[in-house]
Structure formats: C-alpha cells, structure tokens
PDB file of the backbone (N, CA, C, O) and the ligand in Angstrom, with CONECT records:
HET     ZN  A 101       1
ATOM      1  N   UNK A   1     -12.694 179.747  62.878  1.00  0.00           N
ATOM      2  CA  UNK A   1     -11.256 179.830  63.629  1.00  0.00           C
ATOM      3  C   UNK A   1     -10.187 180.370  62.751  1.00  0.00           C
ATOM      4  O   UNK A   1     -10.015 179.856  61.646  1.00  0.00           O
ATOM      5  N   UNK A   2      -9.521 181.274  63.114  1.00  0.00           N
ATOM      6  CA  UNK A   2      -8.339 181.797  62.366  1.00  0.00           C
ATOM      7  C   UNK A   2      -6.822 181.824  63.169  1.00  0.00           C
ATOM      8  O   UNK A   2      -6.216 182.827  63.545  1.00  0.00           O
ATOM      9  N   UNK A   3      -6.489 180.662  63.279  1.00  0.00           N
ATOM     10  CA  UNK A   3      -5.310 180.163  63.961  1.00  0.00           C
ATOM     11  C   UNK A   3      -4.080 180.320  63.284  1.00  0.00           C
ATOM     12  O   UNK A   3      -4.040 179.909  62.124  1.00  0.00           O
ATOM     13  N   UNK A   4      -3.143 180.795  63.739  1.00  0.00           N
ATOM     14  CA  UNK A   4      -1.931 181.211  63.264  1.00  0.00           C
ATOM     15  C   UNK A   4      -0.793 180.370  63.965  1.00  0.00           C
ATOM     16  O   UNK A   4      -1.046 180.049  65.126  1.00  0.00           O
ATOM     17  N   UNK A   5       0.476 179.943  63.422  1.00  0.00           N
ATOM     18  CA  UNK A   5       1.508 179.181  63.928  1.00  0.00           C
ATOM     19  C   UNK A   5       2.102 180.140  65.009  1.00  0.00           C
ATOM     20  O   UNK A   5       2.378 181.321  64.800  1.00  0.00           O
ATOM     21  N   UNK A   6       2.255 179.504  66.144  1.00  0.00           N
ATOM     22  CA  UNK A   6       2.939 180.225  67.158  1.00  0.00           C
ATOM     23  C   UNK A   6       4.474 180.605  66.909  1.00  0.00           C
ATOM     24  O   UNK A   6       5.029 181.566  67.441  1.00  0.00           O
ATOM     25  N   UNK A   7       5.034 179.770  66.082  1.00  0.00           N
ATOM     26  CA  UNK A   7       6.590 180.049  65.729  1.00  0.00           C
ATOM     27  C   UNK A   7       6.753 180.970  64.578  1.00  0.00           C
ATOM     28  O   UNK A   7       7.641 181.817  64.675  1.00  0.00           O
ATOM     29  N   UNK A   8       5.881 180.924  63.279  1.00  0.00           N
ATOM     30  CA  UNK A   8       6.385 181.347  62.141  1.00  0.00           C
ATOM     31  C   UNK A   8       5.046 182.217  61.555  1.00  0.00           C
ATOM     32  O   UNK A   8       5.118 182.797  60.471  1.00  0.00           O
ATOM     33  N   UNK A   9       3.999 182.239  62.266  1.00  0.00           N
ATOM     34  CA  UNK A   9       2.870 183.120  61.868  1.00  0.00           C
ATOM     35  C   UNK A   9       2.224 182.511  60.582  1.00  0.00           C
ATOM     36  O   UNK A   9       1.399 183.231  60.021  1.00  0.00           O
ATOM     37  N   UNK A  10       2.449 181.448  60.109  1.00  0.00           N
ATOM     38  CA  UNK A  10       1.623 180.774  59.042  1.00  0.00           C
ATOM     39  C   UNK A  10       0.085 180.353  59.631  1.00  0.00           C
ATOM     40  O   UNK A  10      -0.219 179.956  60.755  1.00  0.00           O
ATOM     41  N   UNK A  11      -0.670 180.565  58.574  1.00  0.00           N
ATOM     42  CA  UNK A  11      -2.201 180.354  58.782  1.00  0.00           C
ATOM     43  C   UNK A  11      -2.090 178.689  58.895  1.00  0.00           C
ATOM     44  O   UNK A  11      -1.385 177.922  58.238  1.00  0.00           O
ATOM     45  N   UNK A  12      -2.882 178.458  59.785  1.00  0.00           N
ATOM     46  CA  UNK A  12      -3.034 176.819  60.227  1.00  0.00           C
ATOM     47  C   UNK A  12      -4.090 176.101  59.521  1.00  0.00           C
ATOM     48  O   UNK A  12      -5.089 176.796  59.334  1.00  0.00           O
ATOM     49  N   UNK A  13      -4.155 174.881  59.066  1.00  0.00           N
ATOM     50  CA  UNK A  13      -5.138 174.120  58.798  1.00  0.00           C
ATOM     51  C   UNK A  13      -5.683 173.259  59.976  1.00  0.00           C
ATOM     52  O   UNK A  13      -4.946 172.921  60.903  1.00  0.00           O
ATOM     53  N   UNK A  14      -6.977 172.921  59.910  1.00  0.00           N
ATOM     54  CA  UNK A  14      -7.419 171.939  61.015  1.00  0.00           C
ATOM     55  C   UNK A  14      -6.556 170.805  61.253  1.00  0.00           C
ATOM     56  O   UNK A  14      -6.319 170.424  62.399  1.00  0.00           O
ATOM     57  N   UNK A  15      -6.032 170.199  60.140  1.00  0.00           N
ATOM     58  CA  UNK A  15      -5.220 168.826  60.248  1.00  0.00           C
ATOM     59  C   UNK A  15      -3.940 169.405  61.003  1.00  0.00           C
ATOM     60  O   UNK A  15      -3.492 168.672  61.885  1.00  0.00           O
ATOM     61  N   UNK A  16      -3.378 170.450  60.814  1.00  0.00           N
ATOM     62  CA  UNK A  16      -2.137 170.896  61.604  1.00  0.00           C
ATOM     63  C   UNK A  16      -2.415 171.081  62.992  1.00  0.00           C
ATOM     64  O   UNK A  16      -1.662 170.620  63.850  1.00  0.00           O
ATOM     65  N   UNK A  17      -3.531 171.779  63.292  1.00  0.00           N
ATOM     66  CA  UNK A  17      -3.971 171.806  64.689  1.00  0.00           C
ATOM     67  C   UNK A  17      -4.133 170.496  65.488  1.00  0.00           C
ATOM     68  O   UNK A  17      -3.740 170.295  66.637  1.00  0.00           O
ATOM     69  N   UNK A  18      -4.755 169.678  64.708  1.00  0.00           N
ATOM     70  CA  UNK A  18      -5.162 168.403  65.288  1.00  0.00           C
ATOM     71  C   UNK A  18      -3.556 167.428  65.157  1.00  0.00           C
ATOM     72  O   UNK A  18      -3.415 166.439  65.877  1.00  0.00           O
ATOM     73  N   UNK A  19      -2.784 167.725  64.473  1.00  0.00           N
ATOM     74  CA  UNK A  19      -1.473 167.109  64.694  1.00  0.00           C
ATOM     75  C   UNK A  19      -0.920 167.588  65.748  1.00  0.00           C
ATOM     76  O   UNK A  19      -0.389 166.787  66.517  1.00  0.00           O
ATOM     77  N   UNK A  20      -0.900 168.942  66.042  1.00  0.00           N
ATOM     78  CA  UNK A  20      -0.166 169.626  67.319  1.00  0.00           C
ATOM     79  C   UNK A  20      -0.832 168.993  68.541  1.00  0.00           C
ATOM     80  O   UNK A  20      -0.161 168.649  69.514  1.00  0.00           O
ATOM     81  N   UNK A  21      -2.130 168.847  68.483  1.00  0.00           N
ATOM     82  CA  UNK A  21      -2.711 168.309  69.629  1.00  0.00           C
ATOM     83  C   UNK A  21      -2.121 166.933  69.868  1.00  0.00           C
ATOM     84  O   UNK A  21      -1.669 166.666  70.982  1.00  0.00           O
ATOM     85  N   UNK A  22      -2.098 166.033  68.872  1.00  0.00           N
ATOM     86  CA  UNK A  22      -1.765 164.857  68.966  1.00  0.00           C
ATOM     87  C   UNK A  22      -0.112 164.651  69.402  1.00  0.00           C
ATOM     88  O   UNK A  22       0.235 163.781  70.201  1.00  0.00           O
ATOM     89  N   UNK A  23       0.687 165.445  68.848  1.00  0.00           N
ATOM     90  CA  UNK A  23       2.119 165.244  69.026  1.00  0.00           C
ATOM     91  C   UNK A  23       2.597 166.042  70.330  1.00  0.00           C
ATOM     92  O   UNK A  23       3.476 165.586  71.062  1.00  0.00           O
ATOM     93  N   UNK A  24       1.874 167.428  70.602  1.00  0.00           N
ATOM     94  CA  UNK A  24       2.456 167.931  71.563  1.00  0.00           C
ATOM     95  C   UNK A  24       1.635 167.875  73.132  1.00  0.00           C
ATOM     96  O   UNK A  24       2.082 167.430  74.189  1.00  0.00           O
ATOM     97  N   UNK A  25       0.338 168.472  72.867  1.00  0.00           N
ATOM     98  CA  UNK A  25      -0.486 168.334  73.892  1.00  0.00           C
ATOM     99  C   UNK A  25      -1.883 168.432  73.523  1.00  0.00           C
ATOM    100  O   UNK A  25      -2.165 169.380  72.791  1.00  0.00           O
ATOM    101  N   UNK A  26      -2.895 167.589  73.903  1.00  0.00           N
ATOM    102  CA  UNK A  26      -4.224 167.532  73.609  1.00  0.00           C
ATOM    103  C   UNK A  26      -4.857 168.884  74.227  1.00  0.00           C
ATOM    104  O   UNK A  26      -5.921 169.233  73.716  1.00  0.00           O
ATOM    105  N   UNK A  27      -4.378 169.620  75.179  1.00  0.00           N
ATOM    106  CA  UNK A  27      -4.987 170.762  75.647  1.00  0.00           C
ATOM    107  C   UNK A  27      -4.227 172.090  75.208  1.00  0.00           C
ATOM    108  O   UNK A  27      -4.239 173.101  75.910  1.00  0.00           O
ATOM    109  N   UNK A  28      -3.556 172.001  73.969  1.00  0.00           N
ATOM    110  CA  UNK A  28      -2.750 173.053  73.455  1.00  0.00           C
ATOM    111  C   UNK A  28      -3.704 174.205  73.097  1.00  0.00           C
ATOM    112  O   UNK A  28      -4.806 173.981  72.596  1.00  0.00           O
ATOM    113  N   UNK A  29      -3.237 175.491  73.377  1.00  0.00           N
ATOM    114  CA  UNK A  29      -4.025 176.602  72.787  1.00  0.00           C
ATOM    115  C   UNK A  29      -3.462 177.314  71.651  1.00  0.00           C
ATOM    116  O   UNK A  29      -4.030 177.962  70.772  1.00  0.00           O
ATOM    117  N   UNK A  30      -1.973 177.011  71.888  1.00  0.00           N
ATOM    118  CA  UNK A  30      -1.248 177.560  70.731  1.00  0.00           C
ATOM    119  C   UNK A  30      -0.711 176.621  69.735  1.00  0.00           C
ATOM    120  O   UNK A  30      -0.189 175.662  70.304  1.00  0.00           O
ATOM    121  N   UNK A  31      -0.657 176.557  68.557  1.00  0.00           N
ATOM    122  CA  UNK A  31      -0.369 175.503  67.597  1.00  0.00           C
ATOM    123  C   UNK A  31       0.818 176.258  66.666  1.00  0.00           C
ATOM    124  O   UNK A  31       1.031 177.459  66.502  1.00  0.00           O
ATOM    125  N   UNK A  32       1.570 174.962  66.072  1.00  0.00           N
ATOM    126  CA  UNK A  32       2.428 175.083  65.213  1.00  0.00           C
ATOM    127  C   UNK A  32       2.026 174.472  63.904  1.00  0.00           C
ATOM    128  O   UNK A  32       1.184 173.575  63.857  1.00  0.00           O
ATOM    129  N   UNK A  33       2.664 174.987  62.766  1.00  0.00           N
ATOM    130  CA  UNK A  33       2.243 174.408  61.537  1.00  0.00           C
ATOM    131  C   UNK A  33       3.235 173.403  61.233  1.00  0.00           C
ATOM    132  O   UNK A  33       4.278 173.186  61.850  1.00  0.00           O
ATOM    133  N   UNK A  34       2.709 172.711  60.025  1.00  0.00           N
ATOM    134  CA  UNK A  34       3.414 171.438  59.637  1.00  0.00           C
ATOM    135  C   UNK A  34       4.879 171.606  59.828  1.00  0.00           C
ATOM    136  O   UNK A  34       5.518 170.847  60.557  1.00  0.00           O
ATOM    137  N   UNK A  35       5.443 172.648  59.142  1.00  0.00           N
ATOM    138  CA  UNK A  35       7.012 172.988  58.968  1.00  0.00           C
ATOM    139  C   UNK A  35       7.667 173.104  60.207  1.00  0.00           C
ATOM    140  O   UNK A  35       8.726 172.516  60.430  1.00  0.00           O
ATOM    141  N   UNK A  36       7.087 173.846  61.049  1.00  0.00           N
ATOM    142  CA  UNK A  36       7.439 173.940  62.347  1.00  0.00           C
ATOM    143  C   UNK A  36       7.322 172.753  63.386  1.00  0.00           C
ATOM    144  O   UNK A  36       8.151 172.560  64.276  1.00  0.00           O
ATOM    145  N   UNK A  37       6.213 171.992  63.172  1.00  0.00           N
ATOM    146  CA  UNK A  37       6.424 170.641  63.865  1.00  0.00           C
ATOM    147  C   UNK A  37       7.362 169.540  63.263  1.00  0.00           C
ATOM    148  O   UNK A  37       7.873 168.647  63.939  1.00  0.00           O
ATOM    149  N   UNK A  38       7.530 169.709  61.900  1.00  0.00           N
ATOM    150  CA  UNK A  38       8.484 168.888  61.326  1.00  0.00           C
ATOM    151  C   UNK A  38       9.861 169.221  61.755  1.00  0.00           C
ATOM    152  O   UNK A  38      10.715 168.335  61.798  1.00  0.00           O
ATOM    153  N   UNK A  39      10.151 170.560  62.105  1.00  0.00           N
ATOM    154  CA  UNK A  39      11.585 170.926  62.438  1.00  0.00           C
ATOM    155  C   UNK A  39      11.944 170.624  63.936  1.00  0.00           C
ATOM    156  O   UNK A  39      13.091 170.403  64.323  1.00  0.00           O
ATOM    157  N   UNK A  40      10.636 170.642  64.866  1.00  0.00           N
ATOM    158  CA  UNK A  40      10.899 170.352  66.228  1.00  0.00           C
ATOM    159  C   UNK A  40      11.008 169.159  66.492  1.00  0.00           C
ATOM    160  O   UNK A  40      11.708 168.788  67.434  1.00  0.00           O
ATOM    161  N   UNK A  41      10.250 168.205  65.611  1.00  0.00           N
ATOM    162  CA  UNK A  41      10.262 166.808  66.033  1.00  0.00           C
ATOM    163  C   UNK A  41      11.118 166.043  65.144  1.00  0.00           C
ATOM    164  O   UNK A  41      11.118 164.812  65.158  1.00  0.00           O
ATOM    165  N   UNK A  42      12.040 166.920  64.167  1.00  0.00           N
ATOM    166  CA  UNK A  42      12.760 166.066  63.142  1.00  0.00           C
ATOM    167  C   UNK A  42      12.081 164.929  62.385  1.00  0.00           C
ATOM    168  O   UNK A  42      12.643 163.858  62.157  1.00  0.00           O
ATOM    169  N   UNK A  43      10.847 165.227  62.011  1.00  0.00           N
ATOM    170  CA  UNK A  43       9.919 164.322  61.198  1.00  0.00           C
ATOM    171  C   UNK A  43       9.614 165.063  59.994  1.00  0.00           C
ATOM    172  O   UNK A  43       9.087 166.174  60.056  1.00  0.00           O
ATOM    173  N   UNK A  44       9.960 164.429  58.751  1.00  0.00           N
ATOM    174  CA  UNK A  44       9.818 165.069  57.457  1.00  0.00           C
ATOM    175  C   UNK A  44       8.233 165.534  57.254  1.00  0.00           C
ATOM    176  O   UNK A  44       7.368 164.838  57.784  1.00  0.00           O
ATOM    177  N   UNK A  45       7.864 166.672  56.512  1.00  0.00           N
ATOM    178  CA  UNK A  45       6.683 167.027  56.482  1.00  0.00           C
ATOM    179  C   UNK A  45       5.806 166.080  55.851  1.00  0.00           C
ATOM    180  O   UNK A  45       4.625 166.038  56.197  1.00  0.00           O
ATOM    181  N   UNK A  46       6.309 165.227  54.856  1.00  0.00           N
ATOM    182  CA  UNK A  46       5.711 164.105  54.113  1.00  0.00           C
ATOM    183  C   UNK A  46       5.252 163.003  55.188  1.00  0.00           C
ATOM    184  O   UNK A  46       4.135 162.492  55.101  1.00  0.00           O
ATOM    185  N   UNK A  47       5.953 162.735  55.976  1.00  0.00           N
ATOM    186  CA  UNK A  47       5.586 161.756  57.032  1.00  0.00           C
ATOM    187  C   UNK A  47       4.536 162.284  57.803  1.00  0.00           C
ATOM    188  O   UNK A  47       3.609 161.519  58.068  1.00  0.00           O
ATOM    189  N   UNK A  48       4.492 163.581  58.267  1.00  0.00           N
ATOM    190  CA  UNK A  48       3.331 164.267  58.941  1.00  0.00           C
ATOM    191  C   UNK A  48       2.101 164.195  58.128  1.00  0.00           C
ATOM    192  O   UNK A  48       1.082 163.787  58.685  1.00  0.00           O
ATOM    193  N   UNK A  49       2.057 164.560  56.796  1.00  0.00           N
ATOM    194  CA  UNK A  49       0.753 164.217  56.024  1.00  0.00           C
ATOM    195  C   UNK A  49       0.364 162.710  56.060  1.00  0.00           C
ATOM    196  O   UNK A  49      -0.826 162.421  55.929  1.00  0.00           O
ATOM    197  N   UNK A  50       1.374 161.651  56.243  1.00  0.00           N
ATOM    198  CA  UNK A  50       0.987 160.351  56.273  1.00  0.00           C
ATOM    199  C   UNK A  50       0.284 160.278  57.688  1.00  0.00           C
ATOM    200  O   UNK A  50      -0.809 159.726  57.815  1.00  0.00           O
ATOM    201  N   UNK A  51       0.895 160.803  58.646  1.00  0.00           N
ATOM    202  CA  UNK A  51       0.269 160.590  59.971  1.00  0.00           C
ATOM    203  C   UNK A  51      -1.161 161.170  60.025  1.00  0.00           C
ATOM    204  O   UNK A  51      -1.994 160.643  60.763  1.00  0.00           O
ATOM    205  N   UNK A  52      -1.463 162.229  59.271  1.00  0.00           N
ATOM    206  CA  UNK A  52      -2.859 162.894  59.318  1.00  0.00           C
ATOM    207  C   UNK A  52      -3.857 161.766  58.737  1.00  0.00           C
ATOM    208  O   UNK A  52      -4.981 161.500  59.164  1.00  0.00           O
ATOM    209  N   UNK A  53      -3.157 161.155  57.630  1.00  0.00           N
ATOM    210  CA  UNK A  53      -4.206 160.120  57.105  1.00  0.00           C
ATOM    211  C   UNK A  53      -4.297 159.041  58.012  1.00  0.00           C
ATOM    212  O   UNK A  53      -5.407 158.613  58.330  1.00  0.00           O
ATOM    213  N   UNK A  54      -3.227 158.537  58.478  1.00  0.00           N
ATOM    214  CA  UNK A  54      -3.311 157.487  59.463  1.00  0.00           C
ATOM    215  C   UNK A  54      -4.338 157.697  60.453  1.00  0.00           C
ATOM    216  O   UNK A  54      -5.239 156.870  60.592  1.00  0.00           O
ATOM    217  N   UNK A  55      -4.256 158.910  61.263  1.00  0.00           N
ATOM    218  CA  UNK A  55      -5.024 159.076  62.460  1.00  0.00           C
ATOM    219  C   UNK A  55      -6.292 159.211  62.003  1.00  0.00           C
ATOM    220  O   UNK A  55      -7.166 158.797  62.765  1.00  0.00           O
ATOM    221  N   UNK A  56      -6.658 159.710  60.895  1.00  0.00           N
ATOM    222  CA  UNK A  56      -8.057 159.899  60.335  1.00  0.00           C
ATOM    223  C   UNK A  56      -8.574 158.607  60.082  1.00  0.00           C
ATOM    224  O   UNK A  56      -9.663 158.277  60.550  1.00  0.00           O
ATOM    225  N   UNK A  57      -7.820 157.761  59.307  1.00  0.00           N
ATOM    226  CA  UNK A  57      -8.375 156.383  59.033  1.00  0.00           C
ATOM    227  C   UNK A  57      -8.474 155.664  60.324  1.00  0.00           C
ATOM    228  O   UNK A  57      -9.396 154.857  60.447  1.00  0.00           O
ATOM    229  N   UNK A  58      -7.650 155.847  61.298  1.00  0.00           N
ATOM    230  CA  UNK A  58      -7.920 155.228  62.546  1.00  0.00           C
ATOM    231  C   UNK A  58      -9.146 155.715  63.625  1.00  0.00           C
ATOM    232  O   UNK A  58      -9.369 155.335  64.775  1.00  0.00           O
ATOM    233  N   UNK A  59      -9.812 156.663  62.815  1.00  0.00           N
ATOM    234  CA  UNK A  59     -10.883 157.287  63.622  1.00  0.00           C
ATOM    235  C   UNK A  59     -10.643 158.173  64.754  1.00  0.00           C
ATOM    236  O   UNK A  59     -11.502 158.345  65.618  1.00  0.00           O
ATOM    237  N   UNK A  60      -9.344 158.821  64.780  1.00  0.00           N
ATOM    238  CA  UNK A  60      -9.174 159.704  65.923  1.00  0.00           C
ATOM    239  C   UNK A  60     -10.132 160.821  65.655  1.00  0.00           C
ATOM    240  O   UNK A  60     -10.383 161.289  64.544  1.00  0.00           O
ATOM    241  N   UNK A  61     -10.706 161.243  66.950  1.00  0.00           N
ATOM    242  CA  UNK A  61     -11.819 162.365  66.941  1.00  0.00           C
ATOM    243  C   UNK A  61     -11.333 163.654  66.577  1.00  0.00           C
ATOM    244  O   UNK A  61     -12.058 164.568  66.184  1.00  0.00           O
ATOM    245  N   UNK A  62      -9.855 163.726  66.738  1.00  0.00           N
ATOM    246  CA  UNK A  62      -9.325 165.275  66.617  1.00  0.00           C
ATOM    247  C   UNK A  62      -9.193 165.579  65.135  1.00  0.00           C
ATOM    248  O   UNK A  62      -9.092 166.762  64.810  1.00  0.00           O
ATOM    249  N   UNK A  63      -9.184 164.547  64.116  1.00  0.00           N
ATOM    250  CA  UNK A  63      -9.177 164.709  62.940  1.00  0.00           C
ATOM    251  C   UNK A  63     -10.474 164.471  62.092  1.00  0.00           C
ATOM    252  O   UNK A  63     -10.928 163.339  61.923  1.00  0.00           O
ATOM    253  N   UNK A  64     -11.077 165.666  61.541  1.00  0.00           N
ATOM    254  CA  UNK A  64     -12.404 165.740  60.955  1.00  0.00           C
ATOM    255  C   UNK A  64     -12.395 165.268  59.469  1.00  0.00           C
ATOM    256  O   UNK A  64     -13.439 165.265  58.816  1.00  0.00           O
TER     257      UNK A  64
HETATM  258 ZN    ZN A 101       5.245 177.609  61.771  1.00  0.00          ZN2+
END
C-alpha cells in the first residue's frame, strides 16, 4: 500500500492510517499524516505518538 496524505501529500505510515481511522472515520479511504491530524484536531504530534502506543497496547485491531 502506498498511501499519501490527502492534505499535504506526505507518505503515510500504517500508524498514521490507523490513527486517522480511529480519530476521523473507520471507513475512511483518504488519510492524513500525523502533522495534518495534529493541526486539524489541535493535538500535539507527540500526543498522537502516545495515542498510537496506547491503542496498540489496548489491543486495538487497527494498530498492527
Ligand atoms: Zn499531511
């Protein structure tokens, strides 16, 4: 999969796609990178990184 951020065109990681699904919409087909999610939701990127760890440890199936 070679997904790119819908807003800025940056290449996306699986974590960013999973975060987008979690924060925006599970059925999303376009995704945003961490920087764009951060700006949209006014959440620091560092906090998004923590959320990825949190969701993964919680066993969320979106995060592999
Ligand atoms: Zn972006």
